[in-house]
C-alpha positions in Angstrom: 55.2 -19.1 5.2 52.5 -20.0 2.7 53.3 -22.3 -0.2 53.3 -20.5 -3.5 52.2 -22.4 -6.6 54.5 -22.0 -9.6 53.4 -22.7 -13.1 56.4 -22.6 -15.3 56.1 -21.9 -19.0 56.7 -25.3 -20.8 58.4 -23.4 -23.6 61.0 -22.0 -21.2 61.4 -24.7 -18.6 62.4 -28.3 -19.5 61.7 -29.7 -16.0 60.5 -28.4 -12.6 59.9 -29.9 -9.2 60.9 -29.8 -5.6 64.3 -31.1 -4.4 65.7 -31.7 -1.0 68.9 -29.8 -0.1 71.0 -32.9 -0.8 69.3 -33.4 -4.2 69.8 -29.8 -5.1 73.5 -29.9 -4.2 73.9 -33.0 -6.4 71.8 -31.4 -9.2 73.9 -28.2 -9.2 77.0 -30.4 -9.8 75.4 -32.4 -12.6 72.7 -30.3 -14.4 72.8 -27.1 -16.4 71.2 -24.2 -14.5 71.0 -20.4 -15.0 74.4 -18.7 -14.8 73.9 -17.4 -11.3 72.4 -20.5 -9.7 75.5 -21.5 -7.8 75.9 -17.9 -6.5 72.3 -17.7 -5.4 72.4 -21.1 -3.6 75.6 -20.0 -1.8 73.9 -16.8 -0.7 70.9 -18.8 0.6 73.2 -21.0 2.6 75.1 -18.0 4.0 71.8 -16.3 5.0 70.5 -19.5 6.6 73.7 -20.0 8.6 73.6 -16.3 9.8 69.9 -16.6 10.7 70.5 -19.8 12.7 73.2 -18.0 14.7 70.9 -15.1 15.6 
């Protein structure tokens, strides 16, 4: 999958960067995210698990 460059609007995003899965799990517990961030991450994990079993 090709890497997509993201250029967030500095007026809308306080910080951006790449996180490992462990860092993301920790950040979700500590930082404020969009209201659906936890749901989206859970759906990603479920999809990844289902894909790995296929």
